[in-house]
N, C-alpha and C positions, 0 to 999 in steps of 0.2 A: 580445505577452504574455511573453516572455522578462525582459522590463527591469519589469514587475509581478510576477513570480515572484520578482526578486530584493528587492525593495521589500519584498515579502511577508515574504520570509525577514528581514530586516533587522529589519522591525517585532515579529516574533514573538520572535527572541532577540538583540535589541538589547542587551539587560544584558549578554550574552555575548560581545559585543564593543567596544571602546573606539571614541572617535570617527575614527578614522582609518581603522581597519579599517573600519567601516559606509559611509567616503567610498570606500575603496580598492574593497569590493563592489559598492558602485552604480556606480560610476564604470567597472570595468569591462565592464556591460553598456550603457550608450552608445553605444559603435560600431555596436550592431546595430539603432537603427533606420534606417541607412541603408542597411541588406542586405534582399535581396528575401528575403521569408518562406522559400523553398524549400532557401537555401542558411544558414540561420542555425542550425540546428539541427546540422549536421556542424562545421562552425563553430565554435559553441558546445563541443560536447563536446572538439575538438581544445584550446581558446584555456586551458580551463578545466584540464588536463592539464599544458597548458604552461606558463603563467602562473605565476611563485609571487612569496608575499612573505614578505619576513622576519617573523618574531612572535613572540613571547614568551607563552608561556600559563601560565596562572597555574591551579593545581588549587584543589580543594575540600579543606578540612582533612581530614588522614587518607587522603588519598586519592593520595599521589604516586605507588605504585606502579602502582596500576592505571591512572592517568590517563594517566602516561608509556607504559604496555603499550598503551593507544589510540592515542597518536602514533607510535610505533612501529610499528605494525601499518598505516602509511599509507608506508613504507618514506623517508620523507623524508632530504633530504640536511642535513647541517650540525647536526646532532642535539647539543645540551649540555644536560646536566643538574646544578639545582641544585637536591640533596635539604635542603640545609638552610632552605632559603626557599620551597620545595614549587612548584617552577615548572621550565620547559625554555625551551630557543628553538631555533627551527628556520626553516628556509625550506618553506615548504607552496604547495602548489599552490591555487588557488582551491576548486578540486574537493575536494579534503582539509578547509580550511578550512570547508567549508560542509560535510561530511561530521561533524565532530567538533562544531562547534557545534550541529548539529541533534540527534544521536543519542549523544553522549558525556555521561553526567552527572556524569564526574570533573573535569570542565574547568568551572572557576571564570568563567573569562576569558579571552579572546584580546586580545593588545596588539598594534600595529602595533611595529615595532623601531625605535623612533626615533632619533634622532641626542641626546649629548650633548657637551657641550664644554665647556671649561676657562671661569670666570667671572671673565676678566680685563679693566680696562679699560683704552680705549686708553693708634716701631715699638716695639721693644720697651720703650725706656727711658720711656716716655709712659702704660703702663700699669703699672710699677714694679715691673717682676717682677725687677728688680735686688736689689729687698730682699728677695725670695724666697733669690736667690742668696745674697746676704751671711748668712743665717741658713741654708746650705748645703744649699738647695732647686735642684738642677742638673737636676733629671729622671732622675737615675741610676737604674737599676736598672727604668724603664716603657720600653715602648717604643711607640711611635707607628708605624702604616699609614698611608703616604702614597697614597691612590689616585688616580692622577693620569696623568701622561706617563713618569714613571720617575724616576729617579736619577741623574745623573750622580756617580761615585765621587768628589767635592770633595776637596781637601786637610782644608777645616774640618768632611769628616763622615770622617773617614778612622779604619776599626776600629769605625764603628757604624751600619753597613748591613748588619746582620744576616741578612735575607734578601730575595728578589727574586722577583716572579713577572710572566711576559708575558705577556696573554693579545691581544697584536697583533701582533707576528714570534717569539713563540715563542723567545726567546734565556732563555740561563742566567745570566748575569753582568749586572750593573747599569749602567744606560745609560741617555739621555733624548735622543732625535731635537728636542723640542720647546723643550725647557726650562723650561717649568713646573713641573714636578712639583720639580724641581731647586731653584729656588725658592722653595715651599713649603716643603719638605723643611728648607731655611737657616731659614725663617720661623721655626719649630718650635724648629730644634735645631742649626743651626751656630753652634760653638766660637771663629769671629773667629780661627782660628789665623792666616789670611794676613793679618789686618790687624790685629794685636796685641788681639786681642777689640773691636774697635771695632764690627764689625759682626755678633753675635751673638745668637740667639735666646734665648727664656725657658729653655730646656730643653738648654744644651749637652752634656749628660753621658747624655740620654736615647739608646737605639737607636732605629734604622729599619727599616724593611721597605718595600723599594719595590715595587707593584701599579700595573701598567702596564694600563691599560684604555683610554687615551687615545693617537692615532696622532700622526703627525708634526706634523701641522696642527693639535693639540689638539682631536678629535673621537674621537669614539669612540659606543655606539650604549647603549640599556638592557641589553642582553642583555650586552655587556662588563663594564660598571661592576656588573651585579647578581653575573655571573662573580668579579670580582676581590671584591666582597664575602662571596661563599660561601666563594672561598679562606680569605678571611681568619677567617672562623668555622669552618672544616675545618683552618686549621692553628693556631687558636686559643695552644694547650695547647703546641705547639714553639715558636713564637717570643714566647710570654708578651705577647702582643699586648693591649694596655690600652686604647689609643686609636685611632680610626678618624677622620682629616681627609680629607673630600671636598672640593675647591674647583672643584667643577663643578657642573652641571644642565642639565635643562630648562626650557621654558615648563610649567607645570602644567596639566596637559589633565585630568586625574580629579581625583575627591577623595584626601585622601590613605589611606582606608582600601582605598580602589579602585588607588591608584598602585602598580607591582610594584617601583619602587626604593626608594619608601619603606616598602614591605613591607619587603624586603631591609635595609635600614638601623635598622628596629625590631628585627627578628630577631638582628641583632647587639648592639644595645641589650640586650633579653633575656637573652643570654648574657654580659652583663656587662661589654660594651666599651662604652667612653665615647663617642660619636658626633659630631663637631664638622663641621657641614655651611655652604656658606658659603648667603647670603642669596640674592644674584644682584647684577646690574648697572644692571635694567632702571629707578632712580629717576630724578627724584625722585618719580615716578608712585605711584599707591598699588595696593595689590592685584598687587604684581609679584614675591611671594617665588615663587623657583623651587623646581621637585622634584629632591631631595628635603627641600628647606629646609622642606617644608610640614607636617613631620610634627610632631605637637603632644611628642612625647617625644623627639626628639634637641636638641642646642645647634643653635640657626641663630645666625648669625655675620654682623652687619651690617658696615658699616667706618666708622670715623669718621678724621678728617681734622687730625693732630696738629699743622698748619702747621709740621713741623721740630723742634719743640722740644719738651722735655721737660717744660715747663710747662703744665697740664693746660685752664689758665683760657681759651686761646685755640684750643680743640677745639673742633669741630663734628660734625656727622654729613656726609659725606662724601655730594655731589650725588646719583654715582650709585648708591649704597647702596640697595637693594630694600627697600618699603614693604609692610609689610602693608592690611589683614586677609590671610590667605591663600584659596584658592579655598575653603574652608571655614567663612569667617570669623572663624577664629583669630587672635587677637595674636600677630604675630611680626616684626621679627627677636628673640630670646631677651635678646641681649646686643650692645655696639659694640666692636671694639678697631681700633686702627689699619691701614688699607686705603689710604693716600695716599703716593708714591715712598716704598715701604718698600725699601730696598736690603738684598738677599739674593744667593743665589750663583748665579754664573752658572754656564751650561753651553756650554763651548767649542764653535763650530761646529753647536750647536741652530739649530732655526728660529726662534727668538726671538732670538738671540743673532745672527744675521745681519740678520735686517730689522728690528734695534731697536738697532744700536751707536751710537746717541746715548746710550741707556741704561745702558751700561758706566759702572761705577765700578772704580776702580783696579787695572782687568785683571783682577780675579778675581772681581767683583761685579756685580749689577746692578739698577738700581730700576726696581721693576714696583707698579702700582696695581691695588685693586679687593679684592672681598668674597674672591677667591683667597688674597690674603694674609691679611687680618685671619683666615680661619679657623685657618691652620698656625698663628698667633700664640696665637689660643687656645686652641688644642689641646697647645700648648710649656706655658703657665699649669696646664694641667688635668695634663700629668707632672710638674710642679713640688709640684702639692697629691697627688697619689697619691702621689709618693715619700711622704709624711710621713703620709698614710691609706687606705693598700693596701687598705686592709677598703672602702672607701668605695664604694656601688653608684654607677652611670651617676646615679641619680635623686640620691643628697646631690651628687655632683660636681654636676650641675645647678644645685642651689639652692644651694651654695655660692658658686658663682661668681653667679646672680642677685643675689644677696646682697650681694656684695664691688661690687655696680656704683654709680654716681655718676649720678645724675639731671643730664641735660642740658638740662628743661627743655621737651622735645619729647614728643607724642605717643607712646603706649607702640608703636605700629606704626610708628612713624619710629626710635625709638630700645630699644624694649624695657626691661630691665630699667635701660637706663640704660646708661655707658661705664665698664667693668672697670677696676677701682685693685684689684691683685692684693696690694697693702700690707693691705689688709683683711683678705685672708686669712689674714696672720702673726698677726692679733688673735684670731684665732678658736682656742680651745681644742683644736680638732680637729687643727690643724694645726702644734699645738706641735710641734717638734722633739727 
């Protein structure tokens, strides 16, 4: 009977629970089938109070305060509030999850707080961003928030890491114990000072904000990523954050409308921040776009292989770059930038540095591949564009970039609008310096 009661709960309230929570709730009751009936009730009462699950709770529009009060009444642990996105995260007992789902009208949906990871597979010259630099567009006065594993204070970023928030270890000063975020920061805004300008991102004068939401192993969760995005929204004015770069993701489990991380990046977008998100590294299979890259609003970036040449005629879509359509049937990615063997900043003694010694280049740099690299390169070009057109909305920026792409002869669900050629941007009247 206990098993059937839970199945009934899931059926009646399935829309208020994501697939993983539904599975966890039903799985919770399976062991009772092997327990004598007279013991089931007392054991159930104890287990429902002690078994806890990490969750993200999304509230109905306009119900953040009321919904949060409902959650607080459960006296749960590890409660974190994200007012900008109207949700929270917590560890809740099975008993409390049941109660909230059945009785609280302010709660729209409960999600399992699943893992989010870096999108790294086992440059900039090819997209002609140098022509923008020749026209004085270096990202000066623009701030990119790199939501990742942190940022090592590399010499090539000296004086330009203007903010840092750590949602993994709570440290105050910039660091990166994984190395992924540092590489991404350099992909966007490294100035090449230790390589005589050789290894330079599109926006070498842009400011950076490091937002650490992934740990030493490159792993985080829905809640840490949402917390980082919410922090950027809350601190947008203080640091003049114009762009978010997210080289992370997870398998798309829900439609974009129901995905809490998609909701978070779209809230940032609606608040005037351009959001660049990695498509994922699960190609060449179709329908492999990762969350939050499934968002119809943000700029979802796939990876091109520039074959280590500036010449564009031999460039192609990287085999690993995720393909569309999305879980909702939308065409993605939006565009491609280089993502194969990209040389950028090394974070000494970080996890990637220690485990990929062969990837080191000239002592201060390392070579990595993935849509993780393509995404901040795109963010760097956005910084160049915003330097000359600071009044552009995120929608206008996206339109400009997609119009500056060249067709590689592939399906839109493979290449999006095509391969970004930043030189086209300077031919647009709106981007004249």
